[in-house]
Steps between C-alpha positions, in 0.01 A plus 500: 500500500185327611411201277153543344241215483538290183781448243625740233266522216714535182250690281375732773580879493397738779442878470487684839358839445654760741455808289198664661497852635341392845300828517237356740770371725675838531851361474711209369312202624718256302813600704340459834675209699260230592624183670858609443455554114370787304153444372583465130762224563259259681347384167854495337624270773181287481481463123872478387544130581199409284566724194730407218851624533540858390122534457395696807456861408451781750353816344620795711373866491646710229840652595544283813669193358829560690314532831299186456808303373704611799227399752453161331868437509518589863224259608511237232855497368561325168119439447518516121211748467437645158410879506262715294396856532138574558273716293243763558227255591481138615429362144813676373702348785380151419593551131843604606538188707377276209771644285772378743390143519750268307241220441332483159210300637375347834307639790537840658375626836436870563504605873464823695801564719257654750369149582783348713297207627450303185645159514694293252239222574236726369707585195555125422116450527439786252756374253328156498164666437631726231628203307146376495299816448760735333497742790450477883454767758449473888196638667243491772120506467340832600329445837413870587187672380587736225345849457530747221486863612460835319714804548310597804582177678140378490435139402366472155516115442582176674729277283436128509809322604429160349780416274717785607867448594773710664802414278864507599845431357701316381302485186626209272471479120634335188798715415445524137131589539559773757768648271245495215224637729718810583596542131121522419446769772812714471329798670333303766522648856342220718568404862464129418675278257211254487285777351757554220518122443115456492457793263722320260264198498710268721359287776584560859380323820466628858660274762381522859793629721413432874838641608538870610630708205469851620599786262680776683315821418485710807737538794244311723571188283863518604390539863272197475778271351756609762250444785441147361867444482544597859210266602651214299829549696301478831 
């Protein structure tokens, strides 16, 4: 197993959410092999050496636990992954992952399995900021001009981009506070854990991430990553 940047953090839990339906991708993007490893296992391999023992949880799609376990054992035998079954929406999947964390307190990172490029170095930076601010998420300032369009496709408004960020994962929080935030919003169906956290009144900082952290959404994203892989090999 590749050794990640930084030492093991004894109070860090990691939830890797792999329970989505991938409707826009048109297939199972998490099982696509990239660089000799299925997409969902890239972040597992990267974050396992940093997480506390027995505290890295992979949330798999409902009814597919056996398949995900078998693939993980084939590529990362004996990795010590904790498994949880995903729910009907992302928030439900995160709640399922939180329930499987053995730590009573500490720091928790929630990461989308469809972002295979996130590094352990980024996670360590976010943990440090979360200890200061209560929560920390990676992002990049919006540099494109933003337009709001109506149903006809005609432009209705130009959105000022000052202060706007495109945010990513892993998103890192105080574990007790994130649990409390989800308890306060039991029916929340949100795509972003920082939203749940902020709605509960907890502080969260955005940390600049200059590294590539692509979220695989469409087949073209896989093609792009494979092309870059070939270019890197020369």
